[in-house]
N, C-alpha and C positions, 0 to 999 in steps of 0.2 A: 438505390435496387428500384428495378421496374414492377410497377402493379398494371398485370395486365388482363387482371380478375377480381379488381378489387371494387366493383358493384356486380354483388355475386345475382344472377336471376332468380324474380322472386319463387319461392315453393322448391328451389332446391334445397335451401335447409329448414333446419327448425332447432329454436331454443329449450329450453325445459329446463324448470330447475329445479333441484332437490337439496335436504338438510345435506350439510356438512360431514359428515365424519370424523369420531378422535374428541383431543381435547377442544373445550371453549367455554363450558360456562351457559348458563338460561341465551347467549344471544344465540350459539350452535345450535340449543334443542328447539328455539322459537323462527328463527330465519332460515328459510332456503336459499342459500347464496350461490351452491355451486351453482354452475354451466356447464348444459351434456346439451353436444353442438352437435344432430347429429346432418353430416352432410350426405346429401344425395347424387352420383356423379353421375349415373343416365342421365338425369332430368336437369345438369347445368346444363347441358350441349358444351360439351368440354370436344376436342380433338380424341379423337383414336386413340392416334400413339398418346398423347397427355394421360390418356383417363387410364392408360395402360401404366405408365411409369407411375401414374397417382396410385396402382393399388399397388404395385409395389413397397414403394415408400411409404406407404400408409404401415405396415406388417401387424400387429398384433389391436390398432386402431379401428380395423377394418372386417366388416360383420361377412354374417353365413351372405346377407342378404346383396351384399357389395357396394352396405352403407361407409360411412365415417365418424366414426366418434370420437368427439375430442372433448374434454372434461378437465373446464378447471374450476381449483377452488383454493388458488392460494390467497386470494384477498379476502376484504371482509365483506364488503359489497357485490353487490349480481351484473352494477354497471361493470365492476374494474375484473371481473373474470368476464363479464361478454367480451367488455374487448381485450381481454387476455387468449377464449377461445378463437374471435375471429382472428385474430391479428396467426394464432396458430395454424388456421388453416389457407392463410392467407400466403405465409409463409412454406408450405406444404403445397397449394399448389405454381406458387413459384418456382420452389423445385422443382416438379412434375415438368411443370411449362419450358424450360431449360432442358434441351436436348444431351446426349452423353455427347464427349467428347471425341470422336472418332482414335481406335489405335492405329497406331504407320508402323506394320510389320519391319524390324530392323536385323541386319543380321546381328552376331554377335561376337564383341571384339578379338583383335589374335590375345592379346592379351587374359582376355580373360577365358579365352580357350583353354594357354596354357597353365592358367593357376586352377584352372576346372581338374582335367588332366594329372597335376601336380598333385592334386589333394586326393586324387584317385586312390594312386600310386605309391600316394606315406596310406592311405587307408585300407590299400592291399597289403601293404609287408605289415603294421599293424598284425590283420586278423594271419597272416602267414606263418610269427612268430608264437600264435598261440599254439596254431597245430603243433609244432618240432617236437616238444616234449611226450606222442603219447606212444612210442615202439617199446 
């Protein structure tokens, strides 16, 4: 996979470390291993089309301010979670950088038209049979 955005511009993201939730005993209670990676698309210098696709792909990770927040907490160390969050961000950027394939208009085949009309006739017959007994 092509890495067009591997060195992210300085100031286009920030990392914050917080304590993980859930089970885990003493380690979870005293070590902040979860990474919150906040990416600022407006500061990153992305082309307009890529930034728009990125907003669509981000979904619930997109904030009201237009930032993207990625949370990684699957590993026990800060460094592994940092790498996981950065990998997810780079994968998201790579997907946004790929323009969607253009759809080429095609006509329905003769056979598909015939099958469609046949199923409409069949359905019509079923409904007509239901109407017959109300006299």
